[in-house]
N, C-alpha and C positions, 0 to 999 in steps of 0.2 A: 502496498500499500505505500507506501514512502514512498519510492521508489517508481509510482504513477502520480506521485505530488509533485514531487521532483519536475520527470519531464511534462508535466501537465505545466507548472510555472515557467519553462523554459520556454513550452511554444507560445503562452501567452506575451512573455516578453517576445520573444521572438515578432509574433503577429500584430505589438501596436510599438514597435518599434520600428515597419517599415513603413517608410510616406508612400511607395506605394501599394503596398496593401491595403491601406487606409485610402487612399483615393480609390482603389478601387470597390473597395466594399463601401463606403459610405458617400461620397461623394455624386457619383454616377448615380448608383440606384436613385440618389434623393434627386441629382440634373433627369432623371427619367421619367418620378414623377411627378417633378414640375412641369414638365414640357407637354408629355402628355397631359398629365392634369388642365395644366391648362390649356391647349388646344382644345382638349374634349370633352370638358368639363360638365358643362352645360348640357350633356345627355343625361338622360335618365335610363339605368337598369332595372329593370325589373329585377326583385329578389324573390323565392319561395315567403309564401306568408306575409310580404311585406307590399306597401308600393311603389319600393321601390329607392334608389335610393339616387345621387348623382354618381356620372363616371370616375371623376374624383376618389370620389371615397372607396367607391367599388373596386378601383385600379390599384390601391392601394394594398389590398392584400396580395393579388399578384405579384406587385414589387420583391414584396420579400419571399414568396416561392422565388420567382427569378436570382433573387440571390443564391437560394438553397443549389437553383439547379451550375452556376458560374461555380458557388463552392466546389461543390459535387460534382459534378462531372469535367470541369475542365481543372480547377484547383487543386482536387483532389489526385485525378489523373496524371497531372504535369508534375507534382513532387513523387508520386510514386516509382512515377517512371525513372526520376532524376537519379532518385534513392537507390534504384537498382542497378543502372547505369555507372556511379560513385560505388559498388558495394557498401554500402551503408548496411541493407538487409546485411549481411556478414559481418561487419563488425558489431552487429549487434547480437549475434550470435554468442560473442567470447565476449559478454559482457551480462554480468549480474540480474542485467534488466532483460523481461524477457519482451520477445517482439512485440506480442498482443496487448502491453504495459504502453510499449508506443506508440504502438497503429490506436488505442483509446484514445489516453492525453493525445493526440493529435485532433482527433477526431470531436472530443469535449470540448476542445480551443475553437476550431469551424463552428459547435452549435453556439461555444458563446459570443462569438462574433455575430451568427446572424439576430441572434438574441439580442446585439449592443443595435445591429441594423434595424432590428424591429421597432424598439422603441425611438433609433433617430425618427421613423418615418411613421409612426405618430403623433410624436413632436409636432414633426413636419408637416399632416394632414394638421393638427390642430388649430395652428398656428396661419397655417394656407387654405386652408378647406373644409374649414369649421367640421373634422370631424372630431367624434364625442368617441370615445373609448372607456365602455365601462371596466370598471375594475374588476367586479366580479365576473370577468369572461378570461381571466388571465392565467388560471391554472389552465385551460381548455384550449387555451392556446396555447401556451408553453408544452405542454402535449401534442398539439401534431405540430411542433417547430420540431418536435425533438425525433417527431414519425417522421415525417418530411425531410430532413436533414438525414436522416439514417437510410431511406431511400436512394436519395442522390450523390450518397460518401460512396454508398455499396456499388451502383450503379460507375460511376467516375473507377474505382476498384479493377470491375470487369473491364472498363478500356485499359487499365495499368496491367493487365492482368496477358492480357492476349496482344500486345504488340511489346516491341524494346525500343524502340526511336520517339523521342517527344516531339516530334513534327509530325510524326502520322495517330498521336495520341489527339496534340493541338488537332489537328484537320477534322480526328471523329468527334471530340468533345464541340468544338465549336458547331459546325454542322446539325449537331443535339443541340447544341444551345437552342441555335435559330429554329428551330421544325419545334423544340418544345416549348419557347419561351410566345410565336407570333401563331400559333396554330393550335392552341389545346385551352384558348378559353384563361388563359393569363394577363395582357392586356389590351385583347380585341374581345367581344364577347361574342361564343359562335354562335347568336342571330343573322351577325352580317358578316360570316365566313362561309365560304359554299358547306352545302347542302352531306357531300361527303366526309368534308374534316368535319363538319359537326357528329355523323354519324362512328367515328373513329374516335376522335378525344376523348370522350369519357371513358376509354381503356389503353389510356398515357397515365401514367403515376404523375407529370407536372397538373392535369385536368383532377385526379385525385385529391391530390395534397391540394390545390389553390380553393376546392368545393371544400374540402373542410376546414381551412385555415379562414377561409370566409365568411363563412357562419360563425366561426366560433367566433371571430373579430365583431362582427357585424349583428350577429343573433342573438351570442352567445351558446347554441348550439354545434350542432354535431352534421345539419347540412337534413337535406332530403332525404340523401341513401347513403347515410353514415358506416351500416353496415358493411355493405359492397367498397366504399372508397377503401372504410379502413383494412377489409380482408386485401381488396384489391395492391393494398402498400406493402403490407405484410406477403404477399408473395411477390411482390417484385423486391423486396429481402432474401426474401429465399433462395430464390431462381439468381440472385445475382450475386450473394453467399454461394455458393456451388459453382457459378462460371466459376468464377473468379481465381476458386480453389482450383478447378478443372485445368482452367489454364493456366495458370502460373507453374503449376506442375509442370506445364509442359513447356514452356519455355527453360525450365532448369534444366 
């Protein structure tokens, strides 16, 4: 436990000392929220069980999911491929620290960064777009942030497990990031997207996480189909864990 805490502290210091990481973690998502919010903010998006909310308020949870995708698919996969290229995993094996402790400490750090991003997004949304977050919704919101982060961290691990070059990993992760961000109801409502996209989107992890988080933050519940979304996220986690383990052995 002590070694895990030490690694966790190390990754926290590393994360919050990096100006580049802070820029992409805080300023870019905030800028996206402001840009899309000001351009499309007057539109009203319907919500199950309510009359609807402004696009800028509807968008806020989507920005948080976008952060999860970026952190998991791009950030985690790039880091894991780089570690393998530099032989860091082999070095860890000859230390008293278990590899799972290092991986868990890094994952917890990324979840903490996403929580900070969520707080910043709520503050900006409150000041600029008059978003009101009920503190009673906090436990459910945190639960879905952890679940969503786990999904995309493990999917990033899959990318890292079947390629040994950072360039290839970046191409794959960036392509998936664009598809999941723009075509699964995170930044754009499914109502304005082509019918085929609206039919496929509910089966994607980004849609499931966005539905859960949006319902938790805006309405304090788990959405219209919570069981399907939660089970879907858990299945993605299980599949990603199995695939990453299998591909990693093949590369070794």
